[in-house]
C-alpha positions in Angstrom: -13.9 239.3 209.2 -16.9 238.0 207.2 -16.4 235.8 204.1 -17.4 238.8 202.0 -14.8 241.1 203.7 -12.1 238.4 203.3 -12.9 238.0 199.6 -13.0 241.8 199.0 -9.7 242.3 200.8 -8.1 239.5 198.7 -9.4 241.0 195.5 -7.7 244.3 196.4 -4.5 242.8 197.9 -4.0 240.0 195.3 -6.2 240.7 192.3 -4.3 238.2 190.0 -4.6 235.4 192.5 -8.2 236.2 193.4 -9.3 236.1 189.7 -7.3 233.1 188.9 -9.0 231.3 191.8 -12.4 232.4 190.5 -11.4 231.2 187.0 -10.7 227.7 188.4 -14.5 227.3 188.8 -14.9 226.8 185.0 -13.4 224.2 182.6 -10.5 225.4 180.5 -8.9 223.8 177.5 -5.7 225.7 178.5 -5.8 227.1 182.1 -4.7 230.7 182.3 -1.6 231.7 184.3 -2.4 235.4 184.3 -5.7 237.1 185.1 -5.4 240.4 183.4 -3.1 241.8 180.7 -3.0 245.5 181.2 0.0 246.2 179.1 -1.7 248.2 176.4 -4.4 250.5 178.0 -7.1 251.2 177.2 -7.2 247.6 175.8 -7.4 245.1 178.6 -7.5 241.3 178.1 -8.8 238.9 180.8 -7.1 235.6 181.0 -5.0 236.3 177.9 -3.2 232.9 177.8 -6.2 230.8 178.6 -8.4 228.9 176.2 -11.9 227.8 176.8 -15.1 226.7 175.1 -18.1 228.7 176.4 -20.6 226.3 175.0 -19.0 223.4 176.8 -19.0 225.4 180.1 -22.6 226.4 179.6 -24.1 223.0 178.7 -21.7 220.1 178.1 -20.1 219.9 181.5 -23.5 219.8 183.2 -24.6 216.9 181.0 -21.3 215.1 181.8 -22.0 215.7 185.5 -25.3 213.8 185.1 -27.7 216.7 184.9 -28.6 216.2 181.3 -32.2 215.5 182.1 -32.7 218.8 183.8 -33.8 222.0 181.9 -30.8 224.0 180.7 -32.7 227.2 180.3 -36.1 228.4 181.7 -37.3 231.5 179.9 -40.2 233.5 181.2 -41.2 236.6 179.3 -43.6 239.3 180.5 -43.9 240.4 176.9 -44.8 237.1 175.2 -46.7 235.2 177.9 
């Protein structure tokens, strides 16, 4: 199987494990132990017991990793030139 096929199969066979592994790629204040809370459809909650800071994940962790001198965002607009 290809890496894509393996990942796809795992996402179907073990969705909770698949998404918890994916979530480990970001920094959590409190790491989640569940990927999806589907106990009250149609309201679904992703990583319901996890806590994170999106700003820290978007910027701060990259500065801490030594990339603070690189552009954080490059914006190119076809409308504004």
